[in-house]
C-alpha positions, 0 to 999 in steps of 0.5 A: 140174917144181917145182924149175924153177918156184920158179927162174923163179919167183925171177928174176922179181923180179929181172928186173922190177925191172931193167925198172921201174928202166930205164922209170922213169930212160926216162919221167922223161928224157922232154921236159916238166914233168907240174906244168905240164902239169897246169895247161895253158898256157891257166892259165899264160896266165890269171894276170898275175903269172908269179911266181905261175905258177911258185910254183903250179906248184913247190907242185905238184911239191912235192906230187908229190914232183917236186922230189926227186931221181930215186933218191928218187922210185923209191923213193916210188915202189917202197914203194908198189908193194910195198904193192899201191899205184899212186899217184894220177894227175897229170892228174885226181888219181884213183886210177891203178887206178881208171882202170885197171879202168875201161877194162881191160874194155873192150880185154879184149872186143876182145882176147879175141874177137880173139885167138879168132878168130886161133887158131880161123881161123889153125891149120885153116889152117895145117893145110890148107896143109900138108897141101896143101902146093904145091896151088892152095889152098896157092898162094892162101892163102899169096899171100891172107894175105901180103896181108892180113899187108902191109897196116898195120891204121890204113891197113884201118881208114880203108879200112873207115871210109870203105866201111862206115862211113858214108863215101862208100859203105855206112852198116852199121856205127857207127865210134865207141865201142863201145855205142849211147847207148842201150845201158844201156835195152836188154835183153840180146839188143838190148844183145849184137847192139848190141856186137857192131855195135859192135866188128865193125869195130874186131875185124876188124882187130885180127884180121888181122895175127895170122890171118895170122902165126900160120896161117904159122907153124902151117903152118911147124911142121906141114910140119916135122912131117909129115916126121919119121921117126915120121910117116912109120912111121904111114903106113906102119903103115896109119893113116888121114890125119886120124890121121897129121896130128891125132893123132901130127903136130898136138901137135908142130907146135903148138910155134912156137905155144906159143912166141907164147902167152907174149906173149897175156897182155900183149897182152890188158893192153895193146891197141891204140893205133892202133885204139882211137884211130881208133874212139874207143874208151876202152880201155886203149891209148888210156889209156895214149896219154894218159897219155904225152902228159900225164906222167903217171908213175904210170899209165904205170908202173903199164900198164908195171909190169903189162905186164913180170908179165903178159910174164914169167908169160906166158913161164913158163907157155909154158915149161910148155905144152912140157912138156906138148905133147911129154911128151919135153921136160924141164924139170929138163934145162934 
């Protein structure tokens, strides 16, 4: 096990390096000059002398190192990353990590609640559906979950705002932000209720799609497991159906779910661009989208690098969890 973990950790280094190179080149090939976008077209119009405007842009490009060859730009960026310095934003000259730490708690609140609800509801639904295959309940669940999975999140968000957020019908939930304007003056109880009240609609939009997908994966894994010979043997011994399902079948049927756990770490960081934009939530998704539009290279590279690292670590954790779920799996043999 130790040898396997060491090999995987060493493999992360060249993989992460390759990801950063590809991301760095792609973002540099995108049209748009960060220096010109930082000054803004309005500011350029106010400067009557076009030559002066060009000089300001060139000075800005030199300040950011954008006038150097792309390989030199990458080396400068990589040398800072080796010191855990993600640089300063081109947009407002603030440290990149400072901007990320401001947005990260908001995104974590949304995604942790959403992921917890997804697994809390999806696993029992998958177990019920597999143990009652072809029953009326299984057919109803299958139809309902497939309908949920097919609904686009932006459409569901719009419908929820229309019917529950003060559109043409009910005004039950707020549709912007994560707290009221006077939330800082509230005691803990009212503050917590206010936060739940604001997060209800965004969390719903983030949850239903994953709920439908995970429950189907759980059903498929359980159906495959309960048809195995050792499950028939357990039933032949006279064990109750609950013991057979929850003690013998559940553990092995969790392997597909464990595979999906590897993508939870980057999902916690990345946020949702669509949902955060619709509900005006200042999270990581909105930060990344704004950085791409403004060609804020340091912010884009910081988010991409951290997400790639978390993805690689998540995959390693998934492989280790395989051995915990099913001790017969040998990681050393792989």
